C-alpha positions as CSV (number, residue, x, y, z in Angstrom):
1,M,102.3,95.4,95.9
2,T,100.9,93.3,93.1
3,T,102.7,90.1,92.1
4,L,104.2,90.9,88.6
5,A,104.9,87.2,87.7
6,D,102.4,85.5,85.4
7,P,100.5,82.5,86.8
8,V,101.7,79.1,85.5
9,P,100.0,75.7,85.4
10,G,100.6,73.9,88.6
11,G,101.0,77.3,90.4
12,R,103.9,79.5,91.1
13,P,106.3,78.4,93.8
14,G,104.4,78.4,97.1
15,D,100.9,79.1,95.6
16,L,99.5,75.7,96.3
17,E,100.6,75.6,99.9
18,R,99.4,79.2,100.4
19,A,96.0,78.5,98.9
20,T,95.6,75.4,101.0
21,A,96.3,77.5,104.2
22,L,94.0,80.3,103.0
23,G,91.3,77.8,102.2
24,G,91.4,76.4,105.8
25,E,91.5,79.9,107.3
26,L,88.5,81.0,105.1
27,A,86.5,77.9,106.1
28,G,87.2,78.6,109.7
29,R,85.7,82.1,109.2
30,G,82.5,80.8,107.7
31,V,83.4,81.6,104.1
32,H,81.8,79.1,101.7
33,G,82.8,80.3,98.3
34,V,85.3,82.5,96.5
35,V,84.3,84.9,93.8
36,L,86.9,84.9,90.9
37,A,86.4,88.3,89.2
38,Y,87.6,90.0,86.0
39,V,86.4,92.8,83.8
40,D,85.5,92.2,80.1
41,T,86.2,94.5,77.1
42,A,82.8,96.2,77.5
43,G,83.6,97.1,81.1
44,V,81.2,94.6,82.7
45,A,82.5,92.6,85.7
46,R,82.3,88.9,85.1
47,V,82.7,86.2,87.7
48,K,82.9,82.5,88.4
49,T,82.8,81.2,91.9
50,V,84.3,78.1,93.5
51,P,83.7,76.5,96.9
52,T,86.3,77.4,99.4
53,A,87.7,73.9,99.4
54,K,88.5,74.2,95.7
55,L,90.7,77.3,96.2
56,P,94.0,75.3,96.1
57,S,92.9,73.6,92.8
58,A,92.0,77.0,91.4
59,A,95.4,78.4,92.4
60,A,97.3,75.5,90.8
61,W,95.2,74.8,87.7
62,G,92.9,77.7,87.2
63,V,89.1,77.6,86.5
64,G,87.7,77.3,83.1
65,M,86.1,80.2,81.2
66,S,85.3,80.8,77.6
67,P,87.3,83.5,75.8
68,V,84.0,84.5,74.1
69,F,83.4,87.1,76.8
70,D,86.1,89.3,75.4
71,T,83.7,90.3,72.7
72,F,80.5,90.4,74.7
73,L,78.6,93.7,74.7
74,A,77.0,95.3,77.7
75,D,73.7,93.7,76.8
76,D,75.3,90.2,76.5
77,S,75.1,90.0,72.8
78,I,78.3,88.9,71.0
79,V,80.5,90.4,68.3
80,A,83.6,88.8,66.8
81,T,87.1,89.6,65.6
82,D,89.3,87.3,63.5
83,V,90.5,85.7,66.8
84,L,87.8,86.2,69.4
85,G,84.0,85.7,69.6
86,S,83.6,82.1,68.6
87,P,82.3,79.3,70.9
88,D,85.6,77.5,70.6
89,G,88.4,77.3,73.2
90,D,88.9,77.7,76.8
91,L,90.9,79.9,79.3
92,R,91.9,79.4,82.9
93,L,91.1,81.9,85.6
94,Y,94.0,82.1,88.1
95,P,93.1,84.0,91.4
96,D,95.7,86.5,92.7
97,L,96.1,85.3,96.3
98,D,97.8,88.6,97.2
99,H,94.5,90.4,96.7
100,L,92.0,87.8,98.1
101,V,89.7,89.3,100.7
102,V,86.7,88.3,102.7
103,L,83.7,90.2,101.6
104,S,82.2,91.9,104.6
105,G,79.2,93.0,102.5
106,Q,78.5,89.5,101.4
107,P,78.7,87.1,104.3
108,G,79.9,83.7,103.4
109,W,82.0,84.9,100.4
110,A,85.6,85.9,99.6
111,W,86.8,87.6,96.4
112,A,89.9,87.6,94.3
113,P,90.8,89.2,90.9
114,V,92.1,86.8,88.3
115,D,94.6,86.7,85.5
116,R,93.5,84.7,82.5
117,I,95.9,82.4,80.7
118,T,95.6,79.8,78.0
119,Q,95.3,76.1,78.6
120,E,98.9,75.9,77.3
121,G,100.0,78.2,80.1
122,T,100.7,81.3,78.1
123,R,99.4,84.8,78.6
124,H,95.9,85.3,77.2
125,P,96.3,88.3,74.8
126,G,92.8,89.5,75.6
127,C,93.3,89.7,79.4
128,G,93.2,93.4,80.4
129,R,94.7,92.7,83.9
130,T,97.6,90.9,82.4
131,A,98.1,93.6,79.8
132,L,98.3,96.3,82.6
133,R,100.7,94.2,84.6
134,R,103.0,93.9,81.6
135,I,102.8,97.7,80.9
136,V,103.7,98.5,84.5
137,A,106.5,96.0,84.5
138,D,107.9,97.3,81.2
139,A,107.8,101.0,82.6
140,E,109.9,100.0,85.6
141,Q,112.3,97.9,83.6
142,R,112.8,100.3,80.7
143,H,112.4,103.7,82.4
144,G,112.9,103.1,86.1
145,I,109.4,104.5,86.7
146,T,106.6,103.2,88.9
147,F,103.1,104.6,89.4
148,R,100.6,105.2,92.0
149,A,96.9,105.3,91.0
150,G,93.4,105.8,92.5
151,I,90.0,105.6,90.8
152,E,87.2,107.7,92.1
153,I,83.9,105.9,92.2
154,E,80.5,107.7,91.7
155,W,77.2,106.0,91.7
156,A,73.4,106.8,92.1
157,F,71.3,105.1,94.7
158,G,67.9,104.2,93.5
159,Q,64.8,102.9,95.2
160,G,64.8,99.1,95.2
161,G,61.0,99.0,94.7
162,A,60.9,101.2,91.6
163,P,59.3,99.8,88.5
164,D,61.5,97.4,86.6
165,G,64.2,99.3,84.6
166,E,63.3,102.7,86.0
167,F,65.5,104.9,88.2
168,V,63.8,106.7,91.2
169,P,66.4,108.5,93.4
170,A,66.6,106.9,96.8
171,V,67.5,110.3,98.5
172,A,66.7,113.9,98.0
173,G,68.4,117.1,99.0
174,P,71.1,119.4,97.6
175,A,74.4,118.4,96.2
176,Y,76.9,117.7,98.9
177,G,74.0,118.4,101.3
178,A,73.7,117.1,104.8
179,T,70.2,115.9,104.0
180,R,71.4,113.1,101.8
181,Q,74.0,111.9,104.3
182,V,71.4,111.8,107.1
183,E,68.8,110.0,104.9
184,L,71.3,107.3,104.0
185,S,73.3,107.4,107.2
186,D,72.8,103.7,108.1
187,C,73.7,102.5,104.6
188,A,76.8,104.8,104.4
189,A,78.0,103.7,107.8
190,D,77.7,100.0,106.8
191,L,79.6,100.7,103.6
192,L,82.4,102.3,105.5
193,A,82.6,99.5,107.9
194,A,82.6,96.9,105.1
195,L,85.3,98.6,103.2
196,A,87.5,98.9,106.3
197,A,87.0,95.3,107.1
198,Q,88.2,94.5,103.6
199,G,91.3,96.6,104.0
200,V,90.2,99.4,101.6
201,D,91.7,102.7,102.6
202,V,88.9,105.2,102.2
203,D,89.8,108.9,101.9
204,Q,86.2,110.4,101.5
205,L,82.6,109.3,101.2
206,H,80.1,112.1,100.4
207,P,76.9,113.0,98.5
208,E,77.6,114.2,95.0
209,Y,75.9,116.5,92.5
210,A,73.4,114.4,90.5
211,A,70.1,112.9,91.9
212,G,70.8,110.2,94.4
213,Q,74.5,110.4,93.7
214,F,77.4,109.6,96.1
215,E,81.2,109.3,95.6
216,V,83.9,107.3,97.4
217,S,87.5,108.2,97.0
218,V,90.1,105.6,98.0
219,G,93.9,105.6,98.7
220,A,96.4,105.2,95.9
221,L,98.1,101.9,95.1
222,D,100.1,100.4,92.3
223,P,98.0,100.5,89.0
224,V,97.1,96.8,89.0
225,A,96.0,96.9,92.6
226,A,94.1,100.2,92.1
227,A,92.1,98.6,89.3
228,D,91.5,95.6,91.5
229,R,90.3,97.9,94.2
230,S,87.9,99.7,91.9
231,V,86.2,96.4,91.0
232,L,86.1,95.3,94.7
233,V,84.7,98.6,95.9
234,R,81.9,98.6,93.3
235,Q,81.0,95.0,94.3
236,T,80.9,96.1,97.9
237,V,78.8,99.2,97.2
238,R,76.2,97.1,95.3
239,A,76.1,94.4,98.0
240,V,75.7,96.8,100.9
241,A,73.1,98.8,99.1
242,R,71.0,95.7,98.3
243,R,70.9,94.8,102.0
244,H,69.3,98.2,102.6
245,G,66.7,97.7,99.9
246,L,68.5,100.0,97.4
247,K,69.8,99.6,93.9
248,V,72.9,101.3,92.5
249,S,73.9,102.4,89.1
250,F,77.5,103.2,88.1
251,S,76.4,104.0,84.5
252,P,78.0,107.2,83.0
253,A,74.5,108.5,82.4
254,V,71.7,107.2,84.7
255,T,69.4,109.6,83.1
256,A,69.8,111.4,79.7
257,R,70.1,114.8,81.2
258,G,72.3,116.3,84.0
259,V,75.6,115.3,85.4
260,G,76.5,111.6,85.1
261,N,78.8,109.3,87.0
262,G,82.5,109.7,86.6
263,G,85.4,107.4,87.3
264,H,88.2,109.9,87.4
265,I,91.7,108.4,87.5
266,H,94.4,109.9,89.7
267,L,97.9,109.0,88.6
268,S,101.4,109.9,89.6
269,A,104.8,108.7,88.3
270,W,107.7,108.0,90.6
271,R,111.4,107.3,90.1
272,D,113.7,106.0,92.8
273,G,111.0,106.8,95.4
274,V,110.6,110.4,94.3
275,N,107.3,111.8,93.0
276,L,108.0,113.4,89.6
277,H,105.0,115.7,90.1
278,S,106.6,117.6,93.0
279,G,109.9,119.3,93.7
280,G,110.8,120.0,90.1
281,E,111.6,123.2,88.3
282,G,108.6,123.1,86.0
283,R,105.2,124.6,86.5
284,Y,103.6,124.0,89.9
285,G,106.7,121.9,91.0
286,M,106.5,119.4,88.1
287,T,109.7,118.0,86.9
288,A,110.5,118.1,83.2
289,A,109.5,114.4,83.0
290,A,106.2,115.1,84.6
291,E,105.4,117.9,82.3
292,S,106.2,115.7,79.2
293,F,104.1,112.9,80.7
294,V,101.1,115.3,80.9
295,A,101.8,116.4,77.3
296,G,101.7,112.8,76.2
297,L,98.3,112.3,77.8
298,L,96.9,115.5,76.2
299,A,98.1,114.5,72.7
300,R,96.3,111.2,72.8
301,L,93.2,112.0,74.8
302,P,90.9,111.8,71.7
303,A,92.0,108.2,71.1
304,L,92.0,107.4,74.8
305,T,88.3,108.1,75.1
306,A,87.6,104.9,73.3
307,V,89.0,103.2,76.3
308,T,88.2,105.6,79.1
309,A,84.7,106.5,77.9
310,P,83.7,103.3,76.1
311,S,79.9,103.3,76.2
312,P,77.3,105.2,74.1
313,A,76.1,106.4,77.5
314,S,79.5,108.0,78.1
315,Y,78.8,110.7,75.6
316,L,75.6,111.7,77.4
317,R,78.0,112.7,80.3
318,L,80.9,114.1,78.2
319,R,79.4,117.5,77.6
320,P,81.0,121.0,78.0
321,S,80.6,123.0,81.3
322,Q,79.7,119.9,83.4
323,W,83.2,119.3,84.9
324,A,83.6,116.3,82.7
325,G,86.8,117.5,81.1
326,V,85.9,117.4,77.4
327,F,88.7,119.6,76.0
328,T,92.4,118.7,75.5
329,A,93.5,121.2,78.2
330,W,95.3,121.1,81.5
331,G,95.3,123.3,84.6
332,R,96.1,123.4,88.3
333,E,92.9,122.5,90.1
334,T,90.9,123.3,87.0
335,R,87.9,120.9,87.1
336,E,86.9,121.7,83.5
337,A,90.2,120.7,82.1
338,A,90.7,117.0,80.9
339,V,93.8,116.8,83.0
340,R,93.8,118.5,86.4
341,V,97.2,119.1,88.1
342,V,96.7,118.4,91.8
343,T,99.6,119.8,93.8
344,G,98.3,118.9,97.2
345,T,98.6,121.0,100.4
346,Q,101.8,122.7,101.4
347,G,103.7,120.2,103.6
348,V,102.6,117.0,101.8
349,R,103.1,117.8,98.2
350,D,106.0,115.4,97.8
351,Q,103.5,112.6,98.5
352,A,100.2,114.1,97.4
353,A,100.9,115.7,94.0
354,N,99.3,113.8,91.1
355,L,97.2,114.1,87.9
356,E,93.5,113.7,87.7
357,V,92.3,112.5,84.3
358,K,88.6,113.5,84.1
359,P,87.1,112.1,80.9
360,V,86.9,108.6,82.4
361,D,83.8,106.8,83.6
362,L,83.0,103.4,85.2
363,A,81.9,101.8,82.0
364,A,85.6,101.6,81.4
365,N,87.6,98.5,82.0
366,P,90.0,100.0,84.6
367,Y,92.9,97.8,83.6
368,L,92.6,98.9,80.0
369,A,92.1,102.6,81.0
370,L,95.1,102.7,83.3
371,G,97.3,100.8,80.8
372,C,96.6,103.1,77.9
373,L,97.0,106.3,80.1
374,I,100.4,105.0,81.2
375,A,101.4,104.2,77.6
376,A,100.4,107.6,76.4
377,G,102.1,109.5,79.2
378,L,105.3,107.4,78.8
379,D,105.4,108.3,75.1
380,G,105.3,112.0,75.9
381,L,108.0,111.4,78.5
382,T,110.4,109.5,76.3
383,S,110.0,112.0,73.5
384,S,110.4,115.0,75.9
385,A,107.1,116.3,74.6
386,S,106.4,120.0,75.3
387,L,103.5,120.8,77.7
388,P,101.3,123.6,76.2
389,E,100.1,126.7,78.0
390,E,97.8,126.1,81.0
391,I,94.1,126.8,80.8
392,T,92.1,128.5,83.5
393,G,88.4,128.7,83.8
394,D,86.1,126.9,81.3
395,P,87.7,126.0,78.0
396,A,84.3,126.2,76.4
397,R,84.5,129.9,76.6
398,L,87.4,130.1,74.1
399,D,86.5,131.1,70.5
400,A,87.6,128.8,67.8
401,A,90.7,130.8,66.9
402,E,91.9,131.1,70.4
403,A,91.3,127.5,71.1
404,A,93.2,126.5,68.0
405,A,96.1,128.7,68.9
406,R,96.3,127.2,72.4
407,G,96.0,123.6,71.2
408,V,92.6,123.1,72.9
409,R,90.5,120.6,71.0
410,R,87.0,119.2,71.8
411,L,87.2,115.5,72.6
412,P,85.0,113.2,70.5
413,S,81.4,113.9,71.0
414,S,80.3,110.3,70.1
415,L,81.7,106.9,70.6
416,A,82.1,106.6,66.8
417,G,84.5,109.5,66.9
418,A,86.5,108.0,69.7
419,V,86.8,104.7,67.8
420,T,88.0,106.6,64.7
421,A,90.7,108.2,66.8
422,F,91.7,104.9,68.4
423,R,92.0,103.1,65.1
424,A,94.4,105.8,64.0
425,D,96.5,105.6,67.1
426,A,99.2,103.0,66.5
427,L,100.9,103.6,70.0
428,L,97.7,102.7,72.0
429,R,96.9,99.8,69.9
430,S,100.5,98.5,70.2
431,A,100.3,99.0,74.0
432,L,97.3,96.7,74.2
433,G,98.5,94.3,71.5
434,P,96.6,93.4,68.3
435,V,94.1,90.9,69.8
436,L,93.0,93.2,72.6
437,A,93.0,96.3,70.5
438,D,90.9,94.6,67.8
439,A,88.5,93.5,70.6
440,V,88.2,97.1,71.8
441,I,87.3,98.2,68.3
442,A,84.8,95.4,67.7
443,V,83.0,95.8,71.0
444,R,82.8,99.6,70.6
445,E,81.4,99.2,67.1
446,G,78.9,96.6,68.4
447,E,77.7,99.1,71.1
448,I,77.3,101.8,68.4
449,A,75.2,99.5,66.3
450,A,73.1,98.3,69.4
451,V,71.9,101.9,70.0
452,D,71.3,102.9,66.4
453,G,68.1,104.8,66.2
454,L,67.7,105.3,69.9
455,D,67.2,108.8,71.4
456,D,69.2,110.0,74.5
457,E,66.6,108.7,77.0
458,Q,66.6,105.3,75.4
459,V,70.3,105.1,75.4
460,A,70.5,106.0,79.1
461,A,67.8,103.3,79.9
462,A,69.7,100.7,77.9
463,Y,72.8,101.0,80.0
464,R,71.4,102.2,83.3
465,W,71.8,98.9,85.1
466,A,74.6,97.3,83.0
467,Y,77.4,98.8,85.2
């Protein structure tokens, strides 16, 4: 489980002693440096590193980092809010020692996610990890509810020797085909070995639909740990691929046409150790609370896309009839619905039942995405929101009148539309807090301006290697 207490100057009780012991252990294992990692508002993983000997100092006093990165765009240009985006100020990065791992894919390095606090020792209001930790803690304290989450990770392998900026698939063959697995057998085996060595519980690794595309599914954890794991797994995929002469892209749209890379989120709510998505009297065994949770998600999906699909490239992926879930609809095992109810196999449903939220990609900051999804679902739960009728098949087949009667709406078809919906959603903005919510809006509007006048191919190229 993730430590729910905020870091403090000087370290929490036992942090310094623990970091000192860890530093000695790491040095004995040939680890020379520790990567301190977080994800900015644009969804880009940012890092600082320290020598292993400096880990105790980092645990006690943090490592300096400018708050300006909260309003960086994916191309490293900078926008601003009334609070963020200036060259002034400093933050401290505090490693979470509970989630420090030795990087098997990068010999000589360890990795740890960080929380960012101010020099005065207070929470930094722009830190997505801290915001998610607060949302999770509040859910348990106010509602007695905990969560388990997992994030699917899709990416495209590209040839390392391709011309600069271009994508040439590193593997051919049919979707889910044995050809792809054989052609990248050594790389895939090394990836599984690296993830196992890092303590990552892998459920599946397989070729996917798009050119050069693979997917890894990992076991569920508490939401903060699940977001951490998503960042760690992507770092590992990239590192292992590079050692095999390959490049990887996690961009929502590696090319302008075809199926893009998703980052579907699986989420389940629990109370007193009981899965609310199984064993109830509602549809497919859902409890009344679980049905209302789904209703809360559906009601806010248009605004949620500003956080779950935050890049202009996201909207090259979010197209009907491509299993991207672009309508406010739910269904059991319905892969065209935005929310797929997964019951699990008979015999393990009490543990396996969960929700899959599909209009999510890996340009999303996973901490913000999970935090907003939980806030939306909890709002539905607390208001006892009514879950509409299930959709089967492809919602795109419904005519306008039938869709309206069944509450099926098309999600925003552009980032601008998603930002408009997010601006109007007081609940989601309140969940993040005004500083972080304003940063989300400013960064999204900056990305919109950055691609003004570009065609789809140019948009895909602009973000191809950003994520």
